[in-house]
N, C-alpha and C positions, 0 to 999 in steps of 0.2 A: 425601112421599117414602116409598118402601117399600124393603125389602131385596130385591134381585134376586139370584138365583143365576145367575152368569155361565154356568156349565154347569148347566142345569136338573136338578133332582133326578130327573126321569123319564128323564134321559139319564146318570145315574150321578153327578151333581154332589153334592158334600157341603156341608153347612151348616157351613162354616168360613171364617175371615177371608179366605183367599186366593181363595175362590170367591164372595164376596159384594161387592156394591156398592150404592149408593143409586141409585134410578131413580124418576122420577115414575110414579105409578100407571098413568096412561094408556099411557105407553111400555112399561111392564112388561107390561101386558095385551096390547098389540099383539105384543110379542116372543113371549110364550108360551114354547114349548119350542124355538123356532128357534135354531139355532146356526150354520147355514150357509145361504147363498143364492147364486143366480146373479147375478153382476155384469152389469148391462145393457150395459156398454161392452165388456168383454173376453169375456163369456159364460162365464167360469170360475166354478166353485163355490168360494166363499171363506168363511172364518169371519167372524162378527161381531166387532166391536171388543171387545178385552179391556182394560178400564181398569187392570187389575193388571199387565199385561205390555206395553202399548203406549202410546205418547205421543199425546195427543189431537191436537196440532198437526201430526203426520205424516199424519193421516187426515181432518181436518175444518178448515173455515174458515167464516166468515160471509160472506154476500154484502155488497155495498157499504153496504146499509142496516142490516145486522144483523138481518134478518128471516128469511131462509132459511139453514138450515145446508147447506153444500155439501161433498160428499165429494171428497176429493183423491186417494183411492186406491180400489181395489176394496173393501177392508175398510170404508172410510168410506161408500161408496155403498150397500153392502148393509145396513149398520147403519141408515142413514137410512131405507131402505125398510122393514126389519123392524120398527123402532120407530115408523114412521109419524111421524117427528120434524117433518116439515113439513106436518102435517095442517092443515086449514082453521081449526080452533079455535085452535091454538097460534100459527099464523102471524098470525091476526087480533089475538091478544093481543100478540105481539111488535110488530106494526105500531102498535098503540095506545101501547105503551111507547116506541117509537122516536119517535113524534110529540111526546113530552114530553122528549126528549133522552137517554133511556136507551139504552145500547148494551151488548150482551152481552160478557162477558169473552172474551179470546182466549187 
């Protein structure tokens, strides 16, 4: 895990508690300085999920097997895209964990 600036420093984000969260290194690298993306469903430009201000369960859920993260809202969908959360490597890892009975927390 690495410390992620919710609003990246290059976009004026400060290194203070309210602008920091933990993220896996891979997700953090995919996100880069992205703060907004176009939602593929509504075609609106929306901000990424802010774990300091928003409730996870309002924007995300797991598929029936607990392998793919699913966006419930525009914010959830663009965050999954920006962080590449369902990339092949992590999905394969989740699949292997699910095969031994592990399921992600909700």
